[in-house]
N, C-alpha and C positions, 0 to 999 in steps of 0.2 A: 274275416275283415272287420266285423263289428267289434271284436275284442280290442282293437287298437284305439278306438275312439276315446275311452276314458283317459288313457295315458296321454294321448295327443292333446286333449283339451286341458289336462293338468299342466302339461309342458308349455302350451302356447296361449292359454287363457282366452281373452277376448278376440285376439287375432285368429285363434283356432276356430272359435265359434263363427266368426265372419267368413273365414275361408270355407268351412264345411257347408255353410248355408249358401254361399256363392256357388259352390260346386253342385249343390242340390238343385239350384235354379237353372244351371246350365246343362249339367249331365246328371239327371235325376237318379243316381245310383247310391247317393248318401241321403237316406230319408230324413227330412227335417224333423219328423216326429221323434226320432231317436236322438238326433243332434241336440235339439232344444230341450227335450225332457232331461237328457243326461246333464246338460249344462245347468238346468234348473236344480238338479240334485247337487251338483258341485257347488252351486251358489248357496244352497241350504247348509253346506258343510263349511262355509266361510272361505272357499277358494276363489270365488268371484262374488260380485254383487248381483242381485236379481235385475235391477235396472240396467246394469252394464251388459248382462247376458242378453236381455231383450233388445237393447239398442244395437248390439253387435250382430245379432241374428237378423234383425230387420234390415240393417245396412247391407249385409251379405245378400239377402234375398232381393233387395232393391237394385243392387249392382247388376245382378244377373237379369232381372226383369228389364232394366233400362237397356242393357246390351241387346237382348232379343228384340225389343221394340225398334231400336235404331237400325239393327241389321235387316229386319223385315221391311222397314220403311225405305231403306236405301236400295234394297234389291228389287222390291216389287214382287207381285204374285208369281209371275212366270219364272224368274231367276231363283226366287226363294224355294219354289217347288222343286226345281232341279237340285238345289242344295240339299233339301230334305230327302229326295229320292236317293241321293248318293251317300249321305251321312246320317240318315235317320236311325241306323243301327246304333250309332254312338249317342245321339241325343234322346233316343227312344220316342221320338215324335215322328209320326208318319204324315204324308200329304193328306191322307183321308181324315186324320184327326184335325189337321189345320182347316180342312174344308168344313168339317162339322162345327168347329168353333166359330168359323166365319158365319155359318148359318145361325148359330146361337147369338152371335154379336149383332147380326142384322135384326133379329127378333127382339132382343132385350135391351140393346143399346149399351151405352157406356157403364151403367151400373154393374154389368157383367164382370168388368175388371175387378171391382171391389169384391164381389161374391166369390169369384174363382180364386182369389188369393187365399181363401180359406178352404179350398177344396183340393186335396191331393191329386184328384183326377185331372185337373186342368190348370193347376197353379203355375206350372212352368210355361205351358203353351199359350195362355191367354194374351201374353204380350205380343204374340205374332199377328193375330188379326187386328189388334189395336194399331200396330205399326203399318200393316198393309192398307188399312183404310185411312191412314194418316190422322188418327185421332189427335186432337191438340195435345201437345206434350205436357203442358201444365195440368190439364185435367187427368191425363193418364198417370202422371206422377203422384198427384194427391190421392186418387182412388187406390192406386197400388200401395202407397205408403200406409194409408189407413188399414187396408186389408192385411198387409204384411205385418203391421204392428199388432193387430188383433191376434193373428195366427201365432206369431212368435210369443206373445204374452200368454195365450192359452197354454201353449206347450211348455213354456218355461215354468209357469205356475203349477201345471200338472206334475212336472218333474220334482218341483220343490215340495209339493204336498204328498206325492206318492213315495218319495224317498227311494229306497233300494228296489221298489217295485216299479221304477220308471219305465221299464220295458212293457208295462201294461197300459201305457198312455193311450194307445189306440182304442182300448176298451171304453175310454171315457170321452176322448176327443173325436173318435171316428164317427159316432152317430151324428155329430154336428155337421161335419163335412158331407156325410152321406145324405143328410136331409137336404142340404143345398143342392147337391148333384141331382138327387131324385126330383126335387121341385123343378129344376131347370129342364130335366128330361121330360117330365110330364107336361110342362108348359110348352116345350118345344114340339112335342107330339100333337098337342092341341092346335098348333099352327100349321100342321101339315106334315108331309114326309120329311125325313132327314133329322128328326129330333133325337136319334139314338145318341147315347153318351159315348165319347171316345174311351178306349181302354187305356189302362195305365200299365206300363211294363217297367221292370227294373225295381 
């Protein structure tokens, strides 16, 4: 499946970057690390511009984040949990992971939205507790935008600099997101039980 990405991005350009990042934020089976680093490589070859790649990727990630936020806010905890129980196999998000993120959200507050946008572990799911607790949309939007922009920029730049070795982007970017997740897990454990980090599938 991963072999189709280069040609897809060459054929569809910025629209392809947007679509794949949107899919990553809704159905996390298309890893943003691969999409954005490959797009950065194509930008270095003159097929797109680096700013265009970054903005397209950020827009796709934000579209998915906003969708999750409003869905969770509209359904509420009980109905949203039923939805996850039924379709969690597709979104790769479980009710237990939502519960853990809610606990993190209660401990760390709104800055968690910004931090988790740069953590593959929780990038997709963090919009859900924000919607469930009815976090003001303006604040959610700004924090999500900043986090998504930083993440997209890091990955695209890594692809630009690594060139044909773009598939090794995780070796360079992974420690940053791992540090964020580790810090949250340690801090959560210091506040009591339930500080375990949710697992990432897909």
